C-alpha positions as CSV (number, residue, x, y, z in Angstrom):
1,X,145.2,93.7,110.1
2,X,142.8,95.0,112.8
3,X,141.8,98.6,111.5
4,X,140.9,100.6,114.6
5,X,140.2,104.1,113.2
6,X,137.3,103.3,110.9
7,X,135.7,101.1,113.6
8,X,135.9,103.9,116.0
9,X,134.4,106.2,113.6
10,X,131.6,103.9,112.9
11,X,130.7,103.8,116.4
12,X,129.9,107.5,116.1
13,X,127.6,106.7,113.3
14,X,125.3,104.8,115.6
15,X,124.7,108.1,117.5
16,X,123.3,109.8,114.5
17,X,119.4,109.7,114.5
18,X,118.6,111.9,111.4
19,X,117.5,110.6,108.0
20,X,116.0,107.2,107.7
21,X,115.4,106.8,111.4
22,X,112.9,109.6,111.1
23,X,111.4,108.2,107.9
24,X,113.0,110.8,105.6
25,X,115.7,110.4,102.9
26,X,119.1,111.9,103.5
27,X,120.5,114.5,101.3
28,X,124.0,113.7,99.7
29,X,125.5,116.4,101.9
30,X,124.3,114.6,105.0
31,X,126.1,111.5,103.9
32,X,129.3,113.4,103.2
33,X,129.3,114.8,106.7
34,X,128.7,111.2,108.1
35,X,131.6,109.9,106.1
36,X,133.7,112.6,107.6
37,X,133.0,111.0,111.0
38,X,135.0,107.9,109.8
39,X,138.2,109.9,109.2
40,X,139.9,111.4,106.2
41,X,139.8,109.9,102.9
42,X,136.2,108.5,103.0
43,X,133.7,109.3,100.2
44,X,130.1,108.9,99.8
45,X,129.0,106.4,97.2
46,X,126.0,107.9,95.3
47,X,122.7,106.1,95.6
48,X,123.9,104.1,98.6
49,X,124.4,104.5,102.2
50,X,128.0,103.5,102.1
51,X,131.2,105.3,102.7
52,X,134.3,104.1,100.9
53,X,138.1,104.9,101.3
54,X,140.9,103.4,99.1
55,X,144.5,103.4,99.7
56,X,147.8,101.5,99.5
57,X,151.4,101.8,98.8
58,X,154.2,101.1,96.5
59,X,157.3,99.8,98.3
60,X,160.9,99.1,97.2
61,X,163.3,97.1,99.5
62,X,167.0,96.5,98.8
63,X,169.2,94.6,101.1
64,X,172.5,92.9,101.7
65,X,173.9,90.7,104.4
66,X,174.4,87.1,105.6
67,X,172.4,84.2,104.5
68,X,169.8,84.0,107.4
69,X,169.0,87.6,107.5
70,X,165.7,88.9,106.2
71,X,167.9,91.4,104.3
72,X,169.8,88.8,102.4
73,X,169.7,86.8,99.1
74,X,172.1,84.1,97.9
75,X,172.8,82.8,94.4
76,X,175.2,80.7,92.5
77,X,177.9,82.0,90.2
78,X,176.6,81.5,86.6
79,X,180.0,80.2,85.5
80,X,181.4,78.4,88.5
81,X,178.4,77.5,90.5
82,X,180.0,78.8,93.5
83,X,177.5,79.9,96.4
84,X,177.6,83.6,97.0
85,X,175.7,86.6,98.3
86,X,173.9,89.1,96.2
87,X,171.5,92.1,96.5
88,X,167.9,91.2,97.8
89,X,165.4,93.3,95.8
90,X,161.8,93.4,96.5
91,X,159.0,95.5,95.0
92,X,155.4,95.3,96.4
93,X,152.2,97.1,95.3
94,X,149.4,97.0,97.9
95,X,145.8,98.1,97.3
96,X,143.4,98.6,100.3
97,X,139.7,99.4,100.6
98,X,137.7,100.2,103.6
99,X,133.9,100.7,103.6
100,X,131.3,101.5,106.4
101,X,127.8,102.3,106.9
102,X,125.1,102.4,109.7
103,X,122.5,99.5,110.0
104,X,119.8,98.7,112.5
105,X,122.1,95.9,113.6
106,X,124.9,98.2,114.2
107,X,128.1,99.3,112.2
108,X,128.7,97.3,109.0
109,X,132.3,97.6,107.8
110,X,134.6,95.8,105.4
111,X,138.3,95.8,104.8
112,X,140.4,94.3,102.0
113,X,144.2,94.3,101.3
114,X,145.6,92.8,98.0
115,X,149.2,92.5,97.4
116,X,151.4,91.8,94.2
117,X,155.2,91.2,94.8
118,X,158.3,91.1,92.4
119,X,161.6,90.3,93.6
120,X,164.5,87.8,93.7
121,X,164.9,84.4,95.4
122,X,165.8,84.9,99.0
123,X,168.2,81.9,99.5
124,X,170.2,79.6,97.3
125,X,168.7,76.5,99.0
126,X,165.2,77.5,97.4
127,X,166.6,77.4,94.0
128,X,169.9,76.6,92.3
129,X,170.0,80.1,90.8
130,X,168.9,83.4,92.1
131,X,166.4,85.1,89.7
132,X,163.7,87.8,89.7
133,X,160.1,86.6,89.6
134,X,156.4,87.7,90.1
135,X,154.8,86.0,93.0
136,X,151.3,86.8,91.8
137,X,148.4,88.2,93.5
138,X,148.1,87.6,97.4
139,X,144.9,88.3,99.4
140,X,146.3,89.6,102.6
141,X,143.0,90.6,104.2
142,X,139.3,90.4,103.3
143,X,136.8,90.6,106.1
144,X,133.3,91.9,106.8
145,X,132.1,92.9,110.4
146,X,128.6,93.6,111.7
147,X,128.2,94.9,115.1
148,X,131.5,93.2,116.3
149,X,131.0,90.0,114.5
150,X,133.9,89.6,112.0
151,X,134.2,86.8,109.3
152,X,136.8,86.5,106.6
153,X,140.5,86.3,106.0
154,X,143.2,88.2,108.0
155,X,146.0,87.5,110.4
156,X,145.3,85.3,113.4
157,X,144.1,87.1,116.5
158,X,146.9,85.6,118.4
159,X,149.0,88.2,116.4
160,X,146.7,91.0,115.5
161,X,145.1,91.5,118.9
162,X,148.4,91.6,120.7
163,X,150.0,93.6,117.7
164,X,153.2,92.9,116.1
165,X,156.8,93.0,117.5
166,X,157.7,96.6,117.1
167,X,158.3,99.1,114.3
168,X,161.2,97.5,112.8
169,X,161.3,96.0,109.2
170,X,162.7,92.5,110.3
171,X,160.5,91.9,113.3
172,X,161.0,88.0,112.9
173,X,164.6,87.5,113.9
174,X,163.0,85.4,116.6
175,X,159.6,84.6,115.1
176,X,156.6,86.0,116.9
177,X,153.8,86.1,114.3
178,X,152.5,83.1,112.7
179,X,150.0,83.1,109.7
180,X,146.9,84.4,108.0
181,X,143.7,82.4,108.3
182,X,140.0,82.4,107.8
183,X,138.4,83.5,110.9
184,X,135.0,83.9,112.6
185,X,135.5,86.3,115.5
186,X,133.7,88.6,117.9
187,X,135.2,91.9,119.1
188,X,133.6,93.6,122.1
189,X,134.4,96.9,123.7
190,X,133.3,96.9,127.4
191,X,134.2,100.5,128.1
192,X,136.6,102.0,130.5
193,X,139.4,100.9,128.3
194,X,138.6,97.2,128.4
195,X,138.2,95.2,125.1
196,X,138.0,91.5,124.3
197,X,138.2,89.1,121.3
198,X,137.1,85.5,120.7
199,X,138.3,83.9,117.4
200,X,137.6,80.6,115.8
201,X,140.4,79.9,113.2
202,X,141.0,77.5,110.4
203,X,144.8,77.9,110.3
204,X,146.9,77.6,107.2
205,X,149.6,75.4,105.7
206,X,149.8,71.6,105.7
207,X,150.4,71.5,109.3
208,X,148.5,74.4,110.5
209,X,145.2,74.0,108.8
210,X,142.6,72.1,111.1
211,X,142.4,68.5,110.4
212,X,138.8,68.1,111.7
213,X,135.7,70.0,112.5
214,X,137.3,71.4,115.6
215,X,138.7,75.0,114.9
216,X,141.7,76.5,116.6
217,X,140.5,78.9,119.4
218,X,142.0,82.4,120.4
219,X,140.7,84.6,123.1
220,X,142.3,88.0,124.2
221,X,141.7,90.8,126.7
222,X,143.1,94.3,126.6
223,X,143.2,97.2,129.1
224,X,144.0,100.5,127.5
225,X,144.6,103.9,129.4
226,X,146.4,107.1,128.7
227,X,149.7,105.7,130.0
228,X,149.5,102.6,127.5
229,X,148.1,99.2,127.6
230,X,148.3,95.6,128.9
231,X,147.1,92.8,126.5
232,X,146.8,89.1,127.1
233,X,146.0,86.5,124.4
234,X,145.7,82.7,124.5
235,X,145.4,80.1,121.8
236,X,144.3,76.6,121.5
237,X,145.8,74.5,118.6
238,X,143.2,71.8,117.9
239,X,145.7,69.7,115.6
240,X,148.3,69.3,118.3
241,X,146.1,69.9,121.4
242,X,148.5,72.4,122.6
243,X,148.3,75.9,124.3
244,X,150.2,79.1,123.6
245,X,149.9,82.5,125.1
246,X,151.3,86.2,125.0
247,X,151.4,89.0,127.4
248,X,152.1,92.4,126.2
249,X,152.8,95.9,127.9
250,X,152.9,99.2,126.0
251,X,154.0,102.3,127.9
252,X,153.9,105.9,126.6
253,X,156.9,107.4,128.6
254,X,156.6,110.8,126.9
255,X,155.0,112.3,123.8
256,X,158.2,111.2,122.0
257,X,159.2,107.9,123.6
258,X,157.2,104.7,123.7
259,X,158.2,101.3,124.9
260,X,156.8,97.7,124.6
261,X,157.6,94.3,126.0
262,X,156.1,90.9,124.7
263,X,156.4,87.5,126.4
264,X,155.2,84.2,124.8
265,X,155.0,80.9,126.2
266,X,153.9,77.5,124.5
267,X,153.1,74.1,125.8
268,X,154.2,72.0,122.8
269,X,158.0,72.1,123.1
270,X,159.9,68.8,123.4
271,X,163.4,69.7,124.7
272,X,165.3,66.5,123.8
273,X,169.0,66.4,123.7
274,X,171.1,64.7,121.1
275,X,174.2,62.7,121.6
276,X,176.3,66.1,121.8
277,X,174.0,67.5,124.4
278,X,172.4,70.1,122.1
279,X,168.6,70.5,122.2
280,X,167.4,68.8,119.0
281,X,163.6,69.1,119.0
282,X,162.2,72.6,118.5
283,X,158.5,71.3,119.0
284,X,156.5,74.1,117.3
285,X,152.8,74.3,116.5
286,X,150.4,76.7,114.6
287,X,150.8,79.3,117.5
288,X,154.2,78.6,119.3
289,X,156.6,79.2,116.3
290,X,159.5,80.3,118.4
291,X,162.2,77.7,119.5
292,X,161.8,76.3,122.9
293,X,158.8,77.0,125.2
294,X,159.3,80.7,125.8
295,X,160.5,83.7,124.0
296,X,160.5,87.6,124.5
297,X,160.5,90.7,122.3
298,X,161.1,94.2,123.6
299,X,161.5,97.6,121.9
300,X,161.1,101.3,121.8
301,X,160.2,104.2,119.3
302,X,161.6,107.6,119.7
303,X,160.1,110.4,117.6
304,X,162.7,113.3,117.0
305,X,160.1,115.3,115.3
306,X,157.0,114.8,113.1
307,X,159.2,113.6,110.3
308,X,161.9,111.4,111.8
309,X,161.8,108.3,114.3
310,X,164.2,105.8,115.7
311,X,162.9,102.3,116.3
312,X,164.6,99.3,118.2
313,X,163.7,95.7,118.8
314,X,165.6,93.0,120.8
315,X,164.4,89.5,121.0
316,X,165.5,86.0,122.4
317,X,164.2,82.5,123.2
318,X,164.8,79.5,125.4
319,X,167.3,77.9,122.8
320,X,169.5,81.0,123.0
321,X,168.4,82.4,119.7
322,X,168.7,86.2,119.7
323,X,168.1,89.2,117.5
324,X,168.6,93.0,117.4
325,X,167.1,95.4,114.8
326,X,167.4,99.2,114.6
327,X,166.3,101.6,112.0
328,X,165.7,105.3,111.3
329,X,162.5,106.2,109.4
330,X,162.3,109.7,107.7
331,X,159.3,111.2,105.9
332,X,160.9,113.0,103.0
333,X,157.5,114.4,102.0
334,X,153.9,113.4,103.2
335,X,153.3,110.0,101.6
336,X,157.0,109.1,100.9
337,X,159.2,107.6,103.7
338,X,162.8,106.2,103.7
339,X,163.7,103.7,106.2
340,X,167.4,102.4,106.8
341,X,167.8,99.4,109.1
342,X,170.5,97.3,110.5
343,X,169.8,93.8,111.7
344,X,171.9,91.2,113.8
345,X,170.8,87.6,114.6
346,X,172.2,84.6,116.5
347,X,171.0,81.2,116.3
348,X,171.7,78.9,119.3
349,X,172.0,75.8,117.1
350,X,174.6,76.8,114.7
351,X,173.5,76.4,111.0
352,X,169.8,76.0,111.7
353,X,167.3,78.7,110.4
354,X,164.4,80.0,112.6
355,X,161.6,78.5,110.6
356,X,162.9,74.9,110.0
357,X,165.6,72.7,111.5
358,X,167.6,72.0,108.3
359,X,171.1,73.2,107.4
360,X,171.2,76.4,105.2
361,X,173.5,76.1,102.2
362,X,176.6,78.2,102.3
363,X,177.0,78.7,105.9
364,X,177.3,77.0,109.4
365,X,177.8,80.3,111.2
366,X,175.7,81.1,114.3
367,X,175.7,84.8,113.6
368,X,174.5,86.9,110.8
369,X,174.4,90.7,110.0
370,X,172.3,92.6,107.5
371,X,171.0,96.0,106.2
372,X,168.0,96.9,104.4
373,X,166.9,100.2,102.7
374,X,163.1,100.6,102.2
375,X,161.5,103.4,100.1
376,X,157.8,103.6,100.3
377,X,155.2,105.8,98.7
378,X,151.7,105.7,100.3
379,X,148.3,106.9,98.9
């Protein structure tokens, strides 16, 4: 994830010229003040010039619905073997660290995010019987950045620079975000609200990981003002020699209401028709993971007060897939939030899931509805 607040704070560090710049050792109290510049939660590590922040959350999701929804789980009756629905349960523990310090070459920062998950099998075609399981440790992010040069593991800049598709729990009814990857990228703030990124990426998975010395390439440009922002990002997939792009607009209508619109286009979509006249080839790549050549996502967030917000996302693609997700998030006490969401999705090719063109056991329906309740405690 692209953590903005620590990096903005570290820019302020570069303006401080006391201490070693004058040839004198800083007192611990001076470091504590510098750590405060980074934001709340940072602490000075004794006998170093580094500020450290730790955080994370414990999350519990419970969901129900039809087979293709993110909220759903399916299983087989232990006595008859009949396919049927069940609760989808998922517990996650996430641990995060941030560090920052000033150097003669600029701000030096690191970020890590490690996850442990426990839950039940999502769909019966994954396993003949639903069961709870530990998925083990997952390294979500681990990167180091010096003066804008970032190397390590995180989400692709094709997703992180343009941000994700809204504040709903199931933002992938029509897929928009792809994968985590090793990256070598450079972030540059040109001032006046203009920022850019260039990212060389390894990709992930059997088809997405680069198959030569030529990396995938992502480039982005963003313009931010008080009213909102406009972001454009483009990607070159070196495996398939294909291109994809996204354009995003965010608008702060009022202090309570914000809107966004995101449009994606990819070159590697072969729209062949089968004998029934249906489009049979979805033609994805590492970056264009939606069906057809184009897709869109739009949504809104309305904050009723400092504790309660309403979030909405609608999405669709060229092959007539569509999704609607809406939730209400309520902060019970600081650090503990409850979110209730309802999701609807429609697939233009009946019986096909959004990620692979294979029939899903137990249904051939084009529509599915689900709901999910999330309880999350953050620290």
